[in-house]
C-alpha positions in Angstrom: -44.6 64.6 -45.7 -44.3 63.0 -42.2 -41.3 61.0 -43.4 -42.9 59.8 -46.6 -41.9 60.9 -50.1 -44.7 62.3 -52.2 -44.9 62.3 -55.9 -43.4 65.3 -57.8 -46.0 67.9 -58.8 -47.8 67.2 -62.1 -45.9 68.9 -64.9 -42.5 68.3 -63.3 -40.0 67.1 -66.0 -36.6 65.6 -65.4 -34.6 64.6 -68.5 -31.2 63.0 -69.1 -29.2 64.1 -72.2 -26.0 62.8 -73.6 -24.5 66.2 -74.5 -22.3 66.1 -77.6 -18.8 67.5 -77.8 -18.8 71.2 -78.9 -22.4 71.9 -77.8 -22.8 74.8 -75.3 -24.6 74.1 -72.0 -27.2 76.9 -72.6 -30.8 76.9 -73.6 -30.1 79.6 -76.2 -27.1 81.4 -77.7 -27.3 84.9 -79.2 -24.3 84.2 -81.3 -26.0 81.2 -83.0 -23.7 78.5 -81.6 -25.0 75.0 -81.1 -26.5 74.6 -77.6 -28.4 72.2 -75.5 -31.6 74.2 -76.1 -31.4 73.3 -79.8 -31.3 69.6 -79.1 -34.3 69.9 -76.8 -36.2 71.9 -79.4 -35.5 69.3 -82.0 -36.6 66.4 -79.7 -40.0 65.0 -78.6 -39.5 67.2 -75.5 -39.3 70.5 -77.5 -41.9 72.9 -78.8 -45.5 71.6 -78.6 -44.6 68.9 -76.1 -46.3 70.7 -73.2 -43.0 70.9 -71.3 -42.1 74.5 -70.5 -39.2 76.4 -69.0 -36.7 73.5 -69.0 -33.2 74.5 -67.8 -29.9 72.5 -67.3 -28.9 71.3 -63.9 -25.3 72.3 -63.5 -23.0 72.6 -66.6 -20.7 70.8 -68.9 -18.1 72.8 -70.8 -18.4 72.8 -74.6 -15.3 70.5 -74.8 -16.8 68.0 -72.3 -19.5 65.5 -73.3 -21.8 63.2 -71.5 -24.6 63.1 -69.0 -26.5 66.4 -68.4 -29.7 66.7 -66.5 -32.5 69.1 -67.5 -35.6 70.0 -65.5 -38.3 72.6 -64.9 -38.1 72.0 -61.1 -36.0 74.7 -59.4 -36.0 73.0 -56.0 -34.7 69.7 -57.5 -32.0 71.6 -59.4 -30.9 73.4 -56.3 -30.8 70.2 -54.3 -28.6 68.5 -57.0 -26.2 71.4 -57.5 -25.8 73.2 -54.1 -22.4 72.4 -52.6 -23.9 71.5 -49.2 -25.6 68.5 -50.8 -22.4 67.2 -52.4 -24.0 65.0 -55.1 -21.3 62.9 -56.7 -20.5 63.1 -60.4 -18.4 60.5 -62.3 -16.2 61.3 -65.2 -13.9 59.3 -67.6 -10.9 61.4 -68.6 -8.4 60.6 -71.3 -5.1 62.3 -70.3 -1.7 62.6 -71.9 1.0 60.9 -69.8 1.2 57.5 -68.1 -0.5 57.5 -64.7 0.9 55.3 -62.0 -0.6 54.0 -58.7 1.1 56.9 -56.9 -0.8 59.4 -59.0 -4.1 57.8 -58.1 -3.1 57.9 -54.4 -2.3 61.6 -54.7 -5.8 62.2 -56.2 -7.5 60.3 -53.5 -5.6 62.2 -50.8 -6.8 65.5 -52.2 -5.0 67.9 -54.5 -5.3 71.6 -53.7 -6.8 73.9 -56.3 -7.1 77.6 -55.4 -5.8 76.8 -51.8 -8.6 74.3 -51.3 -8.3 70.5 -51.6 -10.6 68.7 -54.1 -12.1 65.7 -52.5 -12.1 62.7 -54.9 -14.6 60.1 -53.8 -13.4 57.4 -56.1 -10.6 57.0 -58.7 -9.4 54.1 -60.8 -7.2 53.6 -63.8 -9.1 52.1 -66.7 -6.3 51.9 -69.3 -2.8 53.1 -70.0 -0.4 53.1 -72.9 2.7 54.9 -74.1 0.4 57.7 -75.5 -1.7 58.3 -72.4 -4.1 57.0 -69.8 -7.8 56.6 -69.2 -8.9 57.3 -65.7 -12.4 57.3 -64.0 -13.0 59.6 -61.0 -15.9 60.8 -59.0 -16.1 64.2 -57.3 -19.0 66.0 -55.5 -18.1 69.6 -56.2 -18.7 71.7 -59.2 -16.0 74.4 -59.4 -15.4 75.6 -63.0 -13.4 73.1 -65.1 -12.4 71.3 -61.8 -11.7 67.9 -63.3 -9.4 69.4 -66.0 -7.6 71.6 -63.5 -7.2 68.8 -61.0 -5.6 66.4 -63.5 -3.5 69.2 -65.0 -2.2 70.0 -61.5 -0.7 66.5 -61.3 0.9 66.9 -64.8 -1.8 65.0 -66.8 -3.5 67.4 -69.3 -7.0 66.2 -70.2 -7.5 65.4 -73.9 -11.1 64.1 -73.6 -13.6 64.2 -70.8 -17.1 62.6 -70.5 -19.5 62.6 -67.6 -20.9 59.1 -67.1 -22.9 59.5 -63.9 -24.8 62.2 -62.0 -25.9 61.1 -58.6 -27.7 57.8 -59.1 -28.3 58.4 -62.8 -26.0 56.7 -65.3 -25.4 57.7 -68.9 -25.9 54.1 -69.9 -26.5 53.5 -73.6 -27.9 57.0 -74.3 -26.4 58.0 -77.6 -24.7 61.4 -78.2 -27.4 64.0 -78.6 -30.2 61.8 -77.4 -32.6 62.7 -74.5 -34.7 60.5 -72.3 -37.2 61.2 -69.5 -36.3 59.9 -66.0 -38.8 57.6 -64.3 -40.4 58.7 -61.0 -38.2 56.1 -59.3 -35.0 57.6 -60.8 -36.0 61.1 -59.7 -36.7 59.8 -56.1 -33.3 58.1 -56.1 -31.6 61.3 -57.2 -33.3 63.2 -54.4 -32.2 60.6 -51.9 -28.6 60.8 -53.1 -28.6 64.5 -52.4 -30.5 64.3 -49.1 -28.2 61.5 -47.8 -25.2 63.8 -48.0 -26.6 66.5 -45.8 
């Protein structure tokens, strides 16, 4: 209000989860498969906690693990996921094949997927061996399986993928399946990261 950020409404919840491999990004599944909602229900943020109507912010495929945000604030969710705000997400991918500096340069220049270039904000090679490479990259769009499709387009099929950062929030030392509440300062920083892109 008048250029000053006000506190989120009472009852607003923003959580960070380290989504395990094989778990669906859904609050329930009618086929009984393991999903994010099960992890929330079994945590301190589940039934009886007073937190209601939590939903995930964006998605991670079942075969992708790492940082997933959950909230009951639809405005915040839209701010973080709408393409016009371009909030950056960072991933570490294990790929088959030996990546070279030229491959990183091609990623940074923009590789076309469905006739539209994918803008890579940051990329660096973390490790390489005769069996494969470990690469970190940051993108600010959310097309379906975009990181896997991007790397496959260059000839490097993804074998493992973990999201380590969403906006200003880091996965840090959050263990697989664990959930923590974000501080007011972290939520404000998240909102700033979205608003600064517009």
